[in-house]
PyMOL commands that place a pseudoatom at each C-alpha (Angstrom):
pseudoatom trace, name=CA, resn=UNK, resi=1, chain=A, elem=C, hetatm=0, pos=[-24.131, 28.944, 11.673]
pseudoatom trace, name=CA, resn=UNK, resi=2, chain=A, elem=C, hetatm=0, pos=[-26.158, 30.400, 8.813]
pseudoatom trace, name=CA, resn=UNK, resi=3, chain=A, elem=C, hetatm=0, pos=[-28.803, 28.520, 6.852]
pseudoatom trace, name=CA, resn=UNK, resi=4, chain=A, elem=C, hetatm=0, pos=[-26.522, 28.340, 3.825]
pseudoatom trace, name=CA, resn=UNK, resi=5, chain=A, elem=C, hetatm=0, pos=[-23.708, 26.815, 5.894]
pseudoatom trace, name=CA, resn=UNK, resi=6, chain=A, elem=C, hetatm=0, pos=[-26.074, 24.262, 7.452]
pseudoatom trace, name=CA, resn=UNK, resi=7, chain=A, elem=C, hetatm=0, pos=[-27.374, 23.291, 4.020]
pseudoatom trace, name=CA, resn=UNK, resi=8, chain=A, elem=C, hetatm=0, pos=[-23.830, 23.064, 2.655]
pseudoatom trace, name=CA, resn=UNK, resi=9, chain=A, elem=C, hetatm=0, pos=[-22.751, 20.862, 5.571]
pseudoatom trace, name=CA, resn=UNK, resi=10, chain=A, elem=C, hetatm=0, pos=[-25.798, 18.628, 5.067]
pseudoatom trace, name=CA, resn=UNK, resi=11, chain=A, elem=C, hetatm=0, pos=[-25.027, 18.314, 1.345]
pseudoatom trace, name=CA, resn=UNK, resi=12, chain=A, elem=C, hetatm=0, pos=[-21.423, 17.395, 2.187]
pseudoatom trace, name=CA, resn=UNK, resi=13, chain=A, elem=C, hetatm=0, pos=[-22.588, 14.715, 4.617]
pseudoatom trace, name=CA, resn=UNK, resi=14, chain=A, elem=C, hetatm=0, pos=[-24.954, 13.251, 2.020]
pseudoatom trace, name=CA, resn=UNK, resi=15, chain=A, elem=C, hetatm=0, pos=[-22.224, 13.344, -0.630]
pseudoatom trace, name=CA, resn=UNK, resi=16, chain=A, elem=C, hetatm=0, pos=[-19.789, 11.526, 1.663]
pseudoatom trace, name=CA, resn=UNK, resi=17, chain=A, elem=C, hetatm=0, pos=[-22.383, 8.845, 2.397]
pseudoatom trace, name=CA, resn=UNK, resi=18, chain=A, elem=C, hetatm=0, pos=[-23.023, 8.423, -1.326]
pseudoatom trace, name=CA, resn=UNK, resi=19, chain=A, elem=C, hetatm=0, pos=[-19.304, 8.129, -2.096]
pseudoatom trace, name=CA, resn=UNK, resi=20, chain=A, elem=C, hetatm=0, pos=[-18.839, 5.649, 0.743]
pseudoatom trace, name=CA, resn=UNK, resi=21, chain=A, elem=C, hetatm=0, pos=[-21.709, 3.504, -0.554]
pseudoatom trace, name=CA, resn=UNK, resi=22, chain=A, elem=C, hetatm=0, pos=[-20.396, 3.689, -4.137]
pseudoatom trace, name=CA, resn=UNK, resi=23, chain=A, elem=C, hetatm=0, pos=[-16.974, 2.569, -2.903]
pseudoatom trace, name=CA, resn=UNK, resi=24, chain=A, elem=C, hetatm=0, pos=[-18.470, -0.368, -1.004]
pseudoatom trace, name=CA, resn=UNK, resi=25, chain=A, elem=C, hetatm=0, pos=[-20.471, -1.391, -4.090]
pseudoatom trace, name=CA, resn=UNK, resi=26, chain=A, elem=C, hetatm=0, pos=[-17.355, -1.096, -6.283]
pseudoatom trace, name=CA, resn=UNK, resi=27, chain=A, elem=C, hetatm=0, pos=[-15.282, -3.310, -3.988]
pseudoatom trace, name=CA, resn=UNK, resi=28, chain=A, elem=C, hetatm=0, pos=[-18.140, -5.776, -3.460]
pseudoatom trace, name=CA, resn=UNK, resi=29, chain=A, elem=C, hetatm=0, pos=[-18.368, -6.289, -7.224]
pseudoatom trace, name=CA, resn=UNK, resi=30, chain=A, elem=C, hetatm=0, pos=[-14.842, -7.724, -7.152]
pseudoatom trace, name=CA, resn=UNK, resi=31, chain=A, elem=C, hetatm=0, pos=[-13.064, -4.712, -8.586]
pseudoatom trace, name=CA, resn=UNK, resi=32, chain=A, elem=C, hetatm=0, pos=[-9.869, -3.386, -7.030]
pseudoatom trace, name=CA, resn=UNK, resi=33, chain=A, elem=C, hetatm=0, pos=[-8.440, 0.053, -6.420]
pseudoatom trace, name=CA, resn=UNK, resi=34, chain=A, elem=C, hetatm=0, pos=[-5.086, 0.562, -8.085]
pseudoatom trace, name=CA, resn=UNK, resi=35, chain=A, elem=C, hetatm=0, pos=[-2.482, 2.530, -6.137]
pseudoatom trace, name=CA, resn=UNK, resi=36, chain=A, elem=C, hetatm=0, pos=[-0.158, 4.620, -8.282]
pseudoatom trace, name=CA, resn=UNK, resi=37, chain=A, elem=C, hetatm=0, pos=[3.338, 5.161, -6.820]
pseudoatom trace, name=CA, resn=UNK, resi=38, chain=A, elem=C, hetatm=0, pos=[4.617, 8.670, -6.155]
pseudoatom trace, name=CA, resn=UNK, resi=39, chain=A, elem=C, hetatm=0, pos=[6.379, 10.230, -9.122]
pseudoatom trace, name=CA, resn=UNK, resi=40, chain=A, elem=C, hetatm=0, pos=[4.501, 8.285, -11.788]
pseudoatom trace, name=CA, resn=UNK, resi=41, chain=A, elem=C, hetatm=0, pos=[2.621, 10.357, -14.321]
pseudoatom trace, name=CA, resn=UNK, resi=42, chain=A, elem=C, hetatm=0, pos=[0.569, 9.859, -17.441]
pseudoatom trace, name=CA, resn=UNK, resi=43, chain=A, elem=C, hetatm=0, pos=[3.040, 11.830, -19.527]
pseudoatom trace, name=CA, resn=UNK, resi=44, chain=A, elem=C, hetatm=0, pos=[4.730, 10.205, -22.480]
pseudoatom trace, name=CA, resn=UNK, resi=45, chain=A, elem=C, hetatm=0, pos=[8.300, 9.179, -21.573]
pseudoatom trace, name=CA, resn=UNK, resi=46, chain=A, elem=C, hetatm=0, pos=[9.552, 10.519, -24.894]
pseudoatom trace, name=CA, resn=UNK, resi=47, chain=A, elem=C, hetatm=0, pos=[8.222, 13.980, -24.062]
pseudoatom trace, name=CA, resn=UNK, resi=48, chain=A, elem=C, hetatm=0, pos=[5.675, 13.924, -26.859]
pseudoatom trace, name=CA, resn=UNK, resi=49, chain=A, elem=C, hetatm=0, pos=[2.448, 15.799, -26.460]
pseudoatom trace, name=CA, resn=UNK, resi=50, chain=A, elem=C, hetatm=0, pos=[-0.791, 13.914, -25.887]
pseudoatom trace, name=CA, resn=UNK, resi=51, chain=A, elem=C, hetatm=0, pos=[-3.174, 16.246, -27.649]
pseudoatom trace, name=CA, resn=UNK, resi=52, chain=A, elem=C, hetatm=0, pos=[-6.868, 15.583, -27.473]
pseudoatom trace, name=CA, resn=UNK, resi=53, chain=A, elem=C, hetatm=0, pos=[-8.850, 16.192, -30.646]
pseudoatom trace, name=CA, resn=UNK, resi=54, chain=A, elem=C, hetatm=0, pos=[-12.120, 17.859, -29.732]
pseudoatom trace, name=CA, resn=UNK, resi=55, chain=A, elem=C, hetatm=0, pos=[-13.397, 18.387, -33.260]
pseudoatom trace, name=CA, resn=UNK, resi=56, chain=A, elem=C, hetatm=0, pos=[-12.195, 17.609, -36.741]
pseudoatom trace, name=CA, resn=UNK, resi=57, chain=A, elem=C, hetatm=0, pos=[-14.313, 20.413, -38.164]
pseudoatom trace, name=CA, resn=UNK, resi=58, chain=A, elem=C, hetatm=0, pos=[-12.209, 22.774, -40.262]
pseudoatom trace, name=CA, resn=UNK, resi=59, chain=A, elem=C, hetatm=0, pos=[-12.237, 26.446, -39.473]
pseudoatom trace, name=CA, resn=UNK, resi=60, chain=A, elem=C, hetatm=0, pos=[-13.296, 28.722, -42.283]
pseudoatom trace, name=CA, resn=UNK, resi=61, chain=A, elem=C, hetatm=0, pos=[-11.827, 32.152, -42.752]
pseudoatom trace, name=CA, resn=UNK, resi=62, chain=A, elem=C, hetatm=0, pos=[-14.158, 35.128, -42.578]
pseudoatom trace, name=CA, resn=UNK, resi=63, chain=A, elem=C, hetatm=0, pos=[-13.842, 37.232, -45.695]
pseudoatom trace, name=CA, resn=UNK, resi=64, chain=A, elem=C, hetatm=0, pos=[-14.288, 40.968, -45.536]
pseudoatom trace, name=CA, resn=UNK, resi=65, chain=A, elem=C, hetatm=0, pos=[-16.012, 42.499, -48.556]
for i in range(1, 65): cmd.bond("trace and resi %d" % i, "trace and resi %d" % (i + 1))
show_as sticks, trace
zoom trace
């Protein structure tokens, strides 16, 4: 195993421990994990788009002289 692989594996182990601790803290605070049934999505039932507005800044046209 190369040094990079060992470091990557160590980082993964640390990340898993962090996630596990965060999950324990989340549940200990009284919060619950919601299970979403298969086939349910966040899409609008009417088929409308859910666009996200990033900026309301208007684009200006570049004029050639």
